[in-house]
C-alpha positions in Angstrom: -114.3 12.3 79.8 -115.2 14.1 82.6 -117.9 13.7 84.8 -121.2 15.9 84.5 -120.3 17.1 88.4 -116.8 18.2 87.2 -117.7 21.0 85.1 -120.3 23.8 85.1 -124.0 23.0 84.7 -124.4 24.3 81.0 -126.6 26.5 80.6 -129.9 28.6 79.1 -132.4 31.4 79.0 -132.9 32.7 82.7 -136.4 31.1 83.0 -139.7 33.8 83.6 -140.4 34.5 87.2 -142.6 38.2 88.5 -139.2 38.8 90.6 -136.9 37.3 93.7 -138.8 36.9 96.4 -136.8 36.8 99.2 -133.6 36.2 100.0 -132.8 32.6 102.3 -131.0 32.0 105.4 -130.6 28.6 106.8 -130.6 28.6 110.9 -126.9 28.9 111.2 -127.0 32.0 109.4 -128.0 33.6 112.2 -124.2 33.7 113.6 -123.5 36.1 111.1 -125.9 38.6 112.1 -129.1 36.9 109.9 -132.7 35.9 111.0 -132.9 32.6 109.7 -136.3 32.4 107.1 -139.5 30.6 107.1 -140.8 27.9 105.5 -142.5 28.5 102.2 -143.4 28.1 99.0 -140.0 29.1 97.1 -138.6 26.8 99.5 -140.1 23.8 98.5 -138.9 25.2 94.7 -135.2 25.4 94.9 -135.7 21.4 96.8 -137.4 20.6 93.6 -134.5 22.5 91.8 -131.9 21.1 93.0 -132.7 17.9 93.2 -133.7 17.7 89.2 -129.6 19.2 89.0 -128.5 15.8 90.9 -127.6 18.2 94.4 -130.6 16.6 96.4 -132.7 13.3 96.7 -135.5 13.8 95.2 -138.9 13.2 97.6 -141.7 14.7 98.8 -140.4 18.2 99.6 -141.1 20.0 102.2 -141.5 23.9 102.6 -138.5 24.3 105.9 -134.7 26.0 104.6 -132.9 24.0 106.4 -128.8 23.6 107.3 -128.9 19.9 105.2 -130.7 21.8 102.2 -128.5 24.6 102.5 -124.8 23.9 102.9 -125.4 19.6 101.9 -125.7 16.7 104.6 -122.8 14.5 103.3 -120.0 14.7 100.7 -121.6 12.5 98.4 -122.5 14.7 95.0 -126.3 13.9 95.2 -126.6 14.9 99.2 -124.7 18.5 98.3 -127.8 20.7 98.8 -127.8 25.0 97.4 -123.6 24.9 98.8 -123.0 22.4 95.7 -125.0 23.9 93.2 -122.5 26.6 94.3 -119.2 25.1 93.5 -119.9 23.9 90.8 -120.5 27.1 89.3 -118.0 29.1 90.9 -120.5 30.7 93.0 -119.4 31.7 97.2 -120.9 28.4 98.6 -122.4 29.7 101.5 -125.4 28.2 101.7 -127.7 31.1 101.0 -129.6 31.5 98.3 -129.4 35.3 96.9 -130.4 37.1 93.2 -127.8 36.0 91.7 -127.9 32.3 92.8 -131.8 32.8 92.6 -131.2 33.6 89.0 -128.6 30.8 88.7 -131.0 28.5 89.2 -133.4 29.6 86.8 -130.8 29.4 83.9 -128.5 26.2 84.6 -130.1 22.8 82.2 -129.7 19.5 83.5 -126.7 18.0 82.5 -125.9 14.5 80.4 -126.6 12.0 82.8 -129.6 13.0 85.3 -132.4 12.3 84.6 -134.8 14.9 81.7 -130.9 15.5 80.7 -131.4 18.7 78.8 -134.7 20.4 80.3 -133.9 23.1 82.7 -133.8 21.8 86.1 -136.3 24.7 87.8 -139.6 23.2 85.3 -143.1 24.6 85.5 -143.6 23.3 89.8 -141.0 25.0 90.4 -142.1 28.1 88.6 -145.8 28.0 90.3 -144.4 28.1 93.7 -141.9 31.1 93.0 -145.2 32.9 91.6 -146.6 32.0 94.6 -143.9 33.0 97.0 -143.2 36.9 95.4 -147.0 36.5 96.3 -146.5 36.0 99.8 -143.3 37.8 99.9 -143.8 40.6 97.8 -139.9 40.4 96.6 -137.2 41.6 98.4 -134.7 44.5 96.6 -132.2 45.1 100.0 -132.4 48.6 97.8 -132.1 50.6 101.9 -128.9 50.2 104.1 -130.0 48.8 107.6 -131.2 53.0 109.6 -127.6 53.7 112.2 -125.6 50.6 110.5 -121.8 51.4 110.5 -122.4 50.5 107.0 -124.9 53.0 106.2 -122.2 55.0 107.4 -119.7 54.0 105.5 -121.7 54.7 102.0 -123.5 57.7 103.0 -119.3 59.1 103.5 -118.0 57.3 100.2 -121.0 59.5 97.9 -119.5 62.3 100.0 -116.2 61.8 98.0 -117.9 61.9 94.5 -115.5 63.9 91.8 -112.5 64.0 94.1 -109.4 62.9 91.7 -105.9 62.5 93.3 -103.1 65.6 92.8 -101.8 66.2 90.4 -103.3 63.3 87.7 -100.8 60.0 87.8 -99.4 60.4 91.3 -101.5 58.0 93.5 -101.4 61.9 95.4 -104.5 62.1 97.8 -105.4 62.7 101.4 -106.7 58.6 101.8 -103.1 58.1 101.4 -102.0 61.1 103.4 -104.0 60.0 106.7 -103.0 56.0 106.3 -99.4 55.9 105.8 -98.7 54.4 102.1 -99.4 57.9 100.3 -98.4 58.1 96.3 -99.7 54.5 95.8 -102.2 52.6 94.2 -105.5 53.3 96.9 -109.0 51.6 96.0 -108.7 49.8 99.0 -107.9 52.7 100.7 -110.4 54.5 99.9 -112.7 52.1 101.3 -110.8 52.2 104.8 -110.9 55.6 104.7 -114.7 55.5 104.5 -115.6 53.2 107.4 -113.1 54.5 109.5 -114.6 57.4 109.8 -117.7 56.1 110.6 -116.0 55.0 113.3 -114.2 52.1 115.1 -115.0 48.9 112.0 -113.4 46.4 113.4 -112.8 45.0 109.9 -110.5 48.1 109.6 -107.1 49.3 110.7 -105.7 52.7 109.8 -101.7 51.7 108.7 -102.6 48.3 108.2 -106.0 46.7 107.4 -106.6 47.6 104.3 -103.8 48.9 101.5 -104.5 45.3 99.6 -108.0 43.9 97.6 -106.4 40.7 97.5 -106.2 40.3 101.7 -110.0 41.3 101.5 -110.7 38.4 99.7 -108.5 36.0 101.4 -109.6 37.3 104.9 -113.4 37.4 103.7 -113.1 33.3 103.0 -111.5 32.9 106.0 -114.0 35.0 108.3 -111.1 36.9 109.8 -111.3 40.5 111.6 -115.3 40.9 110.8 -115.5 40.0 106.9 -117.6 37.4 104.9 -119.0 36.3 101.8 -121.6 36.6 100.8 -123.9 36.5 97.2 -126.4 38.7 98.8 -125.5 42.1 98.7 -126.7 45.3 101.3 -125.7 48.6 101.0 -122.7 48.7 102.6 -121.2 45.8 101.7 -117.8 45.5 100.6 -117.1 44.2 96.8 -114.3 43.0 95.1 -113.4 42.5 91.4 -110.7 40.2 89.2 -110.8 41.4 85.8 -108.8 39.1 84.6 -110.4 35.9 86.0 -107.3 34.6 86.9 -107.9 34.6 91.1 -106.1 37.9 91.6 -108.3 39.8 93.1 -107.6 43.9 91.0 -109.4 46.9 92.9 -112.7 47.9 95.7 -115.2 49.5 95.5 -118.6 49.8 98.3 -122.0 48.2 96.7 -125.0 51.1 96.6 -127.5 49.6 95.3 -128.8 46.3 92.8 -130.1 48.7 88.9 -131.9 45.3 88.2 -131.5 41.9 88.5 -127.3 41.3 87.3 -126.3 45.1 87.4 -124.9 47.7 90.5 -123.8 50.6 90.9 -120.5 50.6 94.1 -118.7 54.2 95.4 -114.9 53.7 93.9 -111.6 55.0 94.7 -109.3 55.0 92.3 -110.9 55.0 89.2 -112.3 56.4 85.9 -113.8 55.3 82.3 -110.5 54.7 80.9 -108.5 52.5 83.9 -110.7 50.2 86.1 -108.4 50.2 88.9 -106.2 52.8 88.6 -108.2 56.0 87.1 -107.6 58.4 90.2 -110.9 59.5 90.8 -113.7 58.6 93.6 -116.8 57.7 90.9 -119.9 55.8 91.3 -120.0 52.6 88.8 -121.9 51.0 87.5 -121.0 46.8 87.2 -122.7 43.9 85.3 -121.9 40.7 88.3 -120.8 38.4 85.7 -118.5 41.4 83.5 -115.5 40.1 85.8 -114.2 37.9 89.1 -117.1 39.7 91.7 -116.4 38.3 95.8 -118.9 40.5 97.2 -118.2 41.1 101.2 -120.0 41.4 104.3 -118.6 44.2 106.8 -119.5 43.1 111.3 -120.9 46.0 113.0 -119.3 46.6 115.5 -120.1 44.8 118.6 
């Protein structure tokens, strides 16, 4: 019989809250261009929740979002913090708290083997603290791209391509493939590369070599190569990669545009259609659910 930490947490309906107060970044996120988060009641709420979920020691909790709480302070299950919950739920274990981790913490149920088994990990005190945090921080949906960034320019270029189709239909012949040097081939990743390279000198994308293949984007992001990193807190102009079959092999890619609600988002994608997600032949705006497939959000570094 497996231990409680060797399988995903049981789930329940998300506890009711007015909204997501703000993304949270620990001090070491500064090296990735994020501003470390100041203290707040939301941090205290998450510490209670993660502790009840068995991943942090129960104590008198403060409101500081530390590296230890984000990433864990040892390999012991009870000290693995936010990243421990993320790994257990098959979320990229950045230790950062974005909307997806927020909603995960709202829904997980304490497993058998821990005190209060069967209850939501997020208790009534945590709910009150998060309501206070909503009032204090006002929510943060990250709906607008950062002004003047390469990712903003790439997104605008992608929007300008909406409706363009390969010609003839079913051929994979496009101006994007001709530009990259690999025409008549599936071109969703080539389209993203084209958008970023038209926008400026991206440190991540290179004409003819990076990228024409979706799994390489995910692999390099998880390894922190070429200015790519994974995130569960995407902003407009980030990249989103899809694994339709949940088999670890990523099949399709687009440019994240905005959140529609807590779980759905819009993306601009090349080589898609309503009848064929990955090889549909058109640049389209698609609305996707975060949980509808394996989904990896990728942050693209800005030029130095």
